[in-house]
Legacy VTK file of the C-alpha trace (Angstrom):
# vtk DataFile Version 3.0
C-alpha trace
ASCII
DATASET POLYDATA
POINTS 534 float
-161.474 -48.284 68.159
-161.243 -51.846 69.545
-161.229 -52.395 73.129
-157.608 -53.724 73.321
-156.122 -50.459 71.733
-154.324 -48.565 74.511
-154.586 -45.038 73.854
-151.540 -42.851 72.426
-151.166 -40.789 75.658
-151.134 -43.869 77.750
-148.441 -45.509 75.597
-146.194 -42.192 75.990
-147.246 -40.757 79.300
-146.552 -41.937 82.950
-149.287 -40.490 85.234
-146.806 -38.321 87.547
-150.059 -36.648 88.780
-150.803 -39.911 91.002
-150.619 -38.519 94.552
-147.632 -39.859 96.474
-144.998 -40.288 93.794
-141.878 -39.020 95.672
-139.343 -37.897 92.975
-140.431 -39.469 89.761
-137.313 -39.935 87.604
-135.376 -36.944 88.467
-133.044 -37.093 85.494
-135.964 -38.189 83.179
-135.286 -36.940 79.631
-138.152 -37.041 77.206
-135.715 -37.373 74.403
-133.801 -40.164 75.932
-134.259 -44.121 74.778
-137.252 -45.519 76.104
-136.881 -47.773 79.202
-138.336 -51.279 78.577
-138.738 -52.266 82.241
-142.161 -51.263 83.544
-142.672 -50.541 87.212
-145.764 -49.206 89.084
-146.157 -46.325 91.305
-148.349 -47.051 94.343
-150.981 -44.234 95.185
-150.153 -42.797 98.757
-152.723 -41.879 101.054
-154.462 -38.395 100.679
-157.585 -36.929 101.086
-158.377 -35.857 97.485
-160.787 -38.303 95.855
-160.103 -36.722 92.531
-156.632 -37.709 92.547
-156.133 -40.184 89.682
-154.608 -43.739 89.838
-150.971 -44.319 88.566
-150.763 -45.988 85.145
-148.052 -48.237 83.515
-145.844 -47.150 80.762
-142.601 -48.126 79.295
-141.670 -44.537 79.014
-140.256 -43.866 82.585
-139.373 -46.151 85.514
-140.330 -45.302 89.019
-139.507 -47.308 92.060
-142.573 -48.548 94.011
-143.416 -46.472 97.138
-146.032 -46.109 99.535
-146.314 -42.906 101.653
-148.907 -42.354 104.218
-148.327 -38.656 104.675
-147.234 -37.482 101.326
-148.910 -34.687 99.523
-150.640 -33.041 102.384
-152.274 -29.770 101.449
-150.003 -26.907 101.889
-150.607 -25.083 105.372
-151.667 -21.251 105.415
-149.387 -18.879 107.151
-150.467 -15.522 108.881
-148.153 -12.722 107.471
-145.856 -10.468 109.769
-145.025 -6.937 108.895
-141.803 -7.193 107.019
-139.914 -9.374 104.495
-136.270 -8.170 104.617
-134.636 -11.339 104.282
-137.026 -12.800 101.427
-137.565 -15.840 103.541
-141.260 -15.483 103.676
-144.007 -15.914 100.958
-145.314 -12.564 99.984
-148.782 -13.793 99.063
-151.564 -15.751 100.836
-154.408 -17.556 99.034
-157.523 -15.664 99.580
-159.925 -16.886 97.121
-161.208 -19.656 95.129
-162.946 -19.114 91.700
-165.189 -22.039 90.475
-165.361 -22.486 86.790
-168.837 -24.135 87.211
-170.864 -21.494 89.281
-174.441 -22.214 90.081
-176.836 -22.181 87.184
-174.313 -22.830 84.540
-173.756 -26.234 82.767
-170.880 -28.085 84.107
-167.657 -27.845 82.113
-164.021 -28.819 82.340
-161.343 -26.334 82.454
-158.449 -26.573 80.032
-156.532 -23.199 80.115
-156.591 -19.998 81.703
-155.327 -16.560 81.259
-155.898 -12.843 82.442
-157.176 -9.989 80.227
-156.167 -6.330 80.317
-158.715 -5.659 83.116
-157.780 -8.699 85.181
-160.713 -10.590 84.275
-160.079 -14.346 84.425
-160.740 -15.994 80.953
-161.029 -19.765 81.411
-161.076 -21.870 78.264
-163.527 -24.923 78.843
-164.905 -27.840 77.222
-168.230 -29.898 77.934
-171.693 -28.821 76.737
-170.169 -26.115 74.718
-166.593 -25.173 73.870
-166.318 -21.509 75.136
-164.379 -19.041 77.004
-165.947 -18.187 80.583
-165.120 -14.790 81.768
-164.943 -14.018 85.453
-164.362 -10.481 87.140
-162.133 -9.716 89.806
-164.810 -10.921 92.386
-164.949 -14.239 90.740
-168.307 -13.684 89.325
-169.082 -15.180 85.743
-169.790 -11.980 83.705
-169.916 -13.435 80.253
-169.235 -16.644 77.890
-167.725 -16.501 74.682
-168.493 -19.539 72.256
-165.449 -20.796 70.317
-165.297 -22.657 67.177
-162.963 -25.196 68.422
-162.136 -26.888 71.884
-159.718 -24.851 73.740
-156.340 -26.256 74.437
-154.237 -23.001 75.133
-155.370 -19.455 75.563
-153.328 -16.210 76.266
-153.559 -12.568 75.728
-151.894 -10.505 73.113
-150.412 -7.142 73.912
-152.914 -5.389 71.789
-155.762 -7.057 73.756
-156.836 -9.578 71.484
-157.352 -13.103 72.558
-155.129 -16.082 71.121
-156.744 -19.469 71.306
-155.412 -22.826 70.102
-157.263 -26.130 69.841
-158.123 -28.940 67.385
-155.291 -28.164 65.366
-156.565 -24.612 64.846
-155.129 -21.136 65.846
-157.521 -18.527 66.352
-157.282 -14.670 67.144
-160.250 -13.203 68.700
-161.144 -9.408 69.417
-161.400 -8.262 73.169
-165.390 -8.963 72.786
-164.708 -12.482 71.400
-165.378 -11.866 67.798
-163.304 -13.969 65.538
-160.770 -12.058 63.578
-158.748 -15.069 62.260
-158.484 -18.774 62.063
-155.818 -20.758 60.566
-154.740 -24.308 60.723
-151.816 -24.719 63.212
-148.289 -25.021 61.254
-147.453 -28.055 63.174
-150.366 -30.023 61.784
-149.100 -30.133 58.194
-145.692 -31.260 59.545
-147.448 -33.965 61.408
-149.266 -35.198 58.229
-145.887 -35.113 56.332
-144.465 -37.442 58.772
-147.203 -40.092 58.923
-144.765 -42.930 57.840
-142.544 -42.148 60.664
-145.387 -42.146 63.030
-146.613 -45.227 61.684
-143.322 -46.850 62.446
-143.322 -45.367 66.172
-146.935 -46.420 67.047
-146.163 -50.210 65.789
-143.005 -50.410 67.726
-144.816 -48.993 70.953
-147.524 -51.746 70.287
-144.778 -54.412 70.199
-143.211 -52.982 73.492
-146.487 -53.201 75.292
-146.272 -56.975 74.622
-142.749 -57.412 75.217
-143.138 -55.780 78.552
-146.266 -57.608 79.569
-144.754 -59.903 82.089
-143.119 -57.064 83.779
-146.186 -54.955 83.948
-148.255 -57.619 85.413
-145.650 -58.434 87.966
-145.199 -54.789 88.926
-149.109 -54.428 89.419
-149.202 -57.658 91.598
-146.289 -56.305 93.862
-147.957 -53.086 94.222
-151.370 -54.865 95.176
-149.033 -57.101 97.776
-147.560 -53.919 99.325
-151.030 -52.500 99.669
-152.197 -55.764 101.308
-149.093 -55.550 103.679
-149.914 -52.012 104.896
-153.460 -52.838 105.306
-152.446 -55.672 107.455
-150.089 -53.644 109.338
-152.808 -51.004 110.278
-155.211 -54.005 111.091
-152.470 -55.240 113.685
-152.178 -51.884 114.911
-155.890 -51.453 115.411
-156.144 -54.596 117.303
-153.398 -53.626 119.691
-154.750 -50.106 120.099
-158.292 -51.551 121.108
-156.661 -54.116 123.651
-154.604 -51.365 125.250
-157.574 -48.887 125.283
-159.697 -51.600 127.139
-156.734 -52.093 129.703
-156.302 -48.332 130.106
-160.122 -47.831 131.064
-159.634 -50.290 133.693
-156.631 -48.623 134.848
-158.428 -45.367 134.935
-161.425 -46.725 136.785
-159.310 -48.139 139.492
-157.242 -45.125 139.794
-160.465 -43.081 140.147
-162.627 -45.360 142.426
-160.108 -47.512 144.368
-156.622 -46.063 144.734
-157.458 -42.500 144.370
-154.291 -41.960 142.289
-155.064 -38.685 140.271
-151.928 -39.022 138.227
-152.523 -42.446 137.153
-156.223 -41.675 136.210
-154.865 -38.549 134.170
-152.114 -40.636 132.348
-154.716 -43.470 131.468
-157.025 -40.920 130.138
-154.512 -39.248 128.009
-153.278 -42.635 126.664
-156.942 -43.592 125.648
-157.328 -40.284 124.003
-154.094 -40.812 121.894
-155.129 -44.320 121.106
-158.509 -43.158 120.001
-156.975 -40.565 117.811
-154.841 -43.114 116.231
-157.428 -45.447 115.620
-159.574 -42.645 113.832
-156.460 -41.737 111.703
-155.755 -45.473 110.764
-159.407 -45.884 109.725
-159.072 -43.072 107.132
-155.800 -44.262 106.120
-157.210 -47.829 105.524
-160.040 -46.678 103.593
-157.959 -44.746 101.328
-155.552 -47.538 100.912
-158.476 -49.989 100.141
-160.035 -47.343 97.626
-156.365 -47.417 95.961
-156.208 -51.063 95.964
-159.558 -51.323 93.975
-158.008 -48.812 91.485
-155.188 -51.001 90.831
-157.053 -54.185 90.847
-159.238 -52.671 88.112
-156.125 -51.215 86.282
-154.623 -54.752 86.084
-157.789 -56.431 85.019
-158.103 -53.750 82.203
-154.484 -54.345 81.247
-155.156 -58.173 81.080
-158.133 -57.541 79.183
-156.388 -55.410 76.464
-152.983 -57.613 76.272
-153.959 -60.971 77.934
-155.722 -62.662 74.962
-152.498 -63.952 73.345
-152.675 -61.787 70.355
-149.088 -61.011 68.798
-147.693 -57.627 67.525
-147.527 -58.914 64.096
-151.060 -59.828 63.855
-152.132 -56.279 63.569
-154.209 -55.437 60.707
-153.639 -52.438 58.311
-156.926 -51.137 59.808
-155.675 -51.578 63.185
-152.593 -49.850 62.469
-154.398 -47.078 60.871
-156.448 -46.463 63.915
-153.179 -46.406 65.960
-151.752 -43.697 63.709
-154.767 -41.660 63.819
-154.804 -41.794 67.472
-151.256 -40.703 67.540
-151.782 -37.875 65.276
-154.808 -36.662 67.510
-152.247 -36.709 70.538
-149.561 -34.861 68.712
-151.890 -32.312 67.266
-152.497 -30.771 70.682
-151.036 -27.201 71.428
-149.539 -27.203 74.817
-149.311 -23.087 75.078
-149.757 -20.283 73.019
-148.186 -16.556 73.673
-147.776 -13.424 71.463
-145.980 -10.174 71.203
-146.670 -7.503 69.134
-144.208 -8.819 66.137
-145.239 -12.778 66.479
-147.235 -15.448 67.816
-145.660 -18.627 69.461
-146.973 -21.867 70.294
-145.414 -25.145 71.850
-146.395 -28.563 70.779
-145.292 -32.113 70.159
-142.629 -32.751 67.444
-143.928 -34.353 64.431
-141.923 -37.447 65.339
-140.348 -38.717 68.568
-141.164 -37.616 72.129
-139.623 -33.836 72.089
-141.478 -30.508 71.872
-141.019 -27.917 69.528
-141.589 -24.057 69.482
-143.325 -22.738 66.418
-143.392 -18.842 65.384
-146.167 -17.360 63.151
-146.629 -13.778 62.024
-149.151 -11.578 63.537
-151.849 -12.541 60.922
-151.067 -16.314 62.058
-149.247 -16.860 58.779
-145.814 -17.915 57.822
-145.510 -20.815 60.444
-141.768 -21.971 61.124
-140.171 -24.135 63.840
-137.545 -22.124 65.704
-136.863 -24.582 68.779
-136.942 -28.178 68.789
-135.919 -30.948 71.136
-137.507 -29.667 74.178
-138.076 -32.188 77.024
-141.593 -32.228 78.653
-143.874 -34.368 80.585
-147.437 -35.008 80.801
-148.433 -33.000 77.711
-147.140 -29.863 79.186
-144.729 -27.296 77.706
-145.343 -23.822 78.439
-144.051 -21.099 76.226
-144.464 -17.260 77.088
-143.102 -14.511 75.163
-142.371 -10.832 76.394
-140.218 -7.808 75.153
-137.388 -9.615 77.023
-137.278 -12.758 75.084
-139.328 -16.148 74.484
-139.262 -18.003 77.681
-140.031 -21.731 77.791
-140.813 -23.972 81.012
-138.808 -27.065 80.001
-140.136 -29.008 82.986
-138.521 -32.374 82.377
-135.274 -30.678 82.688
-136.227 -28.479 85.701
-135.286 -25.275 84.048
-136.341 -22.156 82.215
-134.832 -21.417 78.892
-134.724 -18.034 77.357
-134.725 -17.523 73.588
-134.659 -14.613 71.256
-137.698 -14.256 68.636
-135.448 -16.032 66.192
-135.351 -19.105 68.496
-131.647 -18.586 69.540
-130.827 -19.557 73.060
-129.968 -16.927 75.332
-129.678 -18.557 78.738
-131.180 -21.180 81.063
-131.753 -21.223 84.734
-133.092 -23.826 87.064
-131.984 -27.233 88.767
-134.055 -30.146 90.331
-134.176 -29.929 94.095
-136.567 -31.588 96.667
-135.567 -29.104 99.437
-134.703 -25.401 99.397
-136.213 -22.798 97.220
-133.901 -22.107 94.332
-134.375 -25.441 92.676
-137.677 -26.914 91.102
-139.299 -29.684 92.835
-141.221 -32.863 91.956
-140.775 -34.877 88.812
-141.293 -32.226 86.286
-141.158 -28.613 87.083
-141.521 -25.595 86.601
-144.674 -26.313 84.811
-145.902 -22.789 83.932
-144.772 -19.329 83.647
-146.198 -15.720 83.580
-144.741 -12.181 83.564
-145.115 -9.303 86.089
-143.928 -5.777 86.327
-140.525 -4.843 84.740
-140.375 -8.191 82.835
-140.193 -10.451 86.139
-140.713 -14.017 85.340
-143.272 -15.898 87.488
-142.567 -19.920 87.701
-145.442 -22.362 88.794
-144.793 -25.713 90.230
-147.715 -28.365 89.937
-147.502 -30.676 93.023
-146.648 -27.927 95.594
-148.582 -25.235 94.068
-145.425 -22.946 94.547
-144.951 -19.768 92.786
-141.506 -17.764 92.602
-140.374 -14.661 90.904
-137.093 -14.440 88.895
-135.380 -11.584 87.029
-135.535 -11.907 83.190
-131.965 -13.150 83.525
-132.702 -15.807 86.160
-131.893 -14.168 89.404
-134.358 -15.659 92.154
-136.185 -12.584 93.698
-138.634 -13.976 96.115
-141.099 -16.751 97.144
-144.639 -15.538 96.031
-146.427 -18.399 97.906
-148.333 -21.618 97.282
-151.711 -22.284 95.993
-153.867 -25.063 97.386
-153.948 -27.233 94.345
-154.441 -31.132 93.950
-150.895 -32.602 93.577
-150.077 -33.970 90.113
-148.149 -33.544 86.962
-150.336 -30.945 85.277
-150.926 -27.538 83.560
-150.941 -24.997 86.412
-151.155 -21.795 84.343
-150.743 -18.646 86.368
-151.358 -15.014 85.894
-150.326 -11.678 87.476
-152.298 -8.430 88.056
-152.235 -5.311 90.199
-148.489 -4.634 89.694
-147.711 -8.119 91.247
-150.135 -7.529 94.344
-152.374 -10.520 93.083
-151.367 -13.769 91.462
-153.455 -16.591 90.189
-153.221 -20.176 89.484
-155.416 -22.734 87.587
-156.307 -26.176 89.088
-157.578 -28.206 86.353
-158.372 -31.122 88.852
-160.822 -29.049 90.672
-162.013 -26.807 87.964
-161.293 -23.741 89.728
-158.675 -20.741 89.909
-157.020 -20.056 93.218
-156.366 -16.393 93.806
-153.390 -15.215 96.049
-153.252 -11.616 97.432
-150.153 -9.924 98.823
-149.630 -9.801 102.535
-145.878 -8.921 102.620
-143.792 -6.463 100.336
-141.178 -7.956 97.947
-137.910 -8.272 99.439
-135.512 -5.355 98.629
-132.622 -7.887 97.473
-132.829 -10.973 95.412
-132.435 -14.112 97.603
-130.822 -16.377 95.154
-127.680 -16.288 97.420
-129.951 -17.566 100.382
-132.144 -20.024 98.421
-130.710 -23.192 99.660
-133.236 -23.263 102.665
-130.781 -22.201 105.404
-132.310 -18.992 106.069
-133.104 -18.581 109.807
-135.531 -15.592 109.851
-138.817 -17.036 108.904
-137.500 -20.276 107.634
-140.387 -22.049 109.160
-142.773 -19.970 106.824
-141.046 -21.743 103.863
-141.469 -25.160 105.507
-145.199 -24.597 106.151
-145.507 -24.189 102.252
-143.451 -27.428 101.897
-140.494 -25.660 100.264
-137.967 -25.621 103.169
-135.683 -28.228 104.577
LINES 1 535
534 0 1 2 3 4 5 6 7 8 9 10 11 12 13 14 15 16 17 18 19 20 21 22 23 24 25 26 27 28 29 30 31 32 33 34 35 36 37 38 39 40 41 42 43 44 45 46 47 48 49 50 51 52 53 54 55 56 57 58 59 60 61 62 63 64 65 66 67 68 69 70 71 72 73 74 75 76 77 78 79 80 81 82 83 84 85 86 87 88 89 90 91 92 93 94 95 96 97 98 99 100 101 102 103 104 105 106 107 108 109 110 111 112 113 114 115 116 117 118 119 120 121 122 123 124 125 126 127 128 129 130 131 132 133 134 135 136 137 138 139 140 141 142 143 144 145 146 147 148 149 150 151 152 153 154 155 156 157 158 159 160 161 162 163 164 165 166 167 168 169 170 171 172 173 174 175 176 177 178 179 180 181 182 183 184 185 186 187 188 189 190 191 192 193 194 195 196 197 198 199 200 201 202 203 204 205 206 207 208 209 210 211 212 213 214 215 216 217 218 219 220 221 222 223 224 225 226 227 228 229 230 231 232 233 234 235 236 237 238 239 240 241 242 243 244 245 246 247 248 249 250 251 252 253 254 255 256 257 258 259 260 261 262 263 264 265 266 267 268 269 270 271 272 273 274 275 276 277 278 279 280 281 282 283 284 285 286 287 288 289 290 291 292 293 294 295 296 297 298 299 300 301 302 303 304 305 306 307 308 309 310 311 312 313 314 315 316 317 318 319 320 321 322 323 324 325 326 327 328 329 330 331 332 333 334 335 336 337 338 339 340 341 342 343 344 345 346 347 348 349 350 351 352 353 354 355 356 357 358 359 360 361 362 363 364 365 366 367 368 369 370 371 372 373 374 375 376 377 378 379 380 381 382 383 384 385 386 387 388 389 390 391 392 393 394 395 396 397 398 399 400 401 402 403 404 405 406 407 408 409 410 411 412 413 414 415 416 417 418 419 420 421 422 423 424 425 426 427 428 429 430 431 432 433 434 435 436 437 438 439 440 441 442 443 444 445 446 447 448 449 450 451 452 453 454 455 456 457 458 459 460 461 462 463 464 465 466 467 468 469 470 471 472 473 474 475 476 477 478 479 480 481 482 483 484 485 486 487 488 489 490 491 492 493 494 495 496 497 498 499 500 501 502 503 504 505 506 507 508 509 510 511 512 513 514 515 516 517 518 519 520 521 522 523 524 525 526 527 528 529 530 531 532 533
């Protein structure tokens, strides 16, 4: 593929995972007309070097912002003996399980689920496509080779393992032996819509050129903002150093000449405060410099792709074919898979447009049919989870959970966007993932905060489980529940590990939906420690 060719995912996705994006397009709807104006989101300061730089797209417009304190890791909290109000998280992170333990070839985790014995099954790609199985203690106990690169994994009620990847659906027995493998039903639908996809990618390519001046201007303004903040830090540092020298003199005079102990103490405290500020500014400046370099490189790459004066109508048939194939590969991915005793369900991109669909297959993986369409998702994520109470979908771009029956008829929805309180879902696109606990309880996972909550099957908020320490970003945060709800797991694809949260408090005896606006008094500080209170 030629160097100028911008990958399909970059054409469609805004990297909402860039640390520091405050509330990216709260009303973003993946089915709405694409916005032509392109803006750049400035990466804020954080201490995680793995957080990706923001990308530019015409799909969503997000205002430029710099925040030197955004997305700090959630604080851990010590539990008390009761949780009558439901205002305190019931679980606390107790362990991290590395997907790449010592002595094993380094791989990249793509998906995760639990088996019937609460072993962790991590689908990985890298030197080998496989499932790595970890026991409750986090030790790697075996590896299961796969015929495909795994994109989604789940456990069926009969203990078999469902895997999706590379346009295929697999069913394995509990030991990992392959029982069935079929083409995913949505792949045929994609191939049948090649002409429409062809029109889409050509139009996308034209839009890149039409918006090129805006994109370059957005990058330039972002770099200017970073330079301004770097200059501010430099000015503050110079003033702080000058003041430190003055206070050193004041302290020495107070100690050796005037004997003013109070003045000496004041000067010493001032010196300590300023020294701490200098150290903090140094770290922030280093991170800003790093982010500036990322933006500078991104701008150079963009100009290299689109700054050669080529026009959209100069695309050759071969180049268009490359774009179409890139689009097909992008849309072929399966975002999630789940099964009941009667059916298997997958969520994937629609054959045309930007929406997501849910497909239903028979237990033997035959008879695929699309039962839900028009779902709005971001960052390649759309989680479908099925149980005896229905088929649940985390429609992240609309900040809600949708509950369907097995025929695809909508039973109900719940959720809303909210930057404060606990009842709503925060960040740009949440909830991102779902899981089930005892009695059909639905667990929801949010990517940027790592927050996990419990709901009744009909959407009543039961409790705040807690928050896993994950790298902020718009991404998959698959979760699992074991031990009757006493242990909860969350996948962190950025760091290639699984966070384990253990119970520290009982579940509240009453639902907390009527108190989920963040106004609780008892224990309200606990929620704020997790970044989920007012």
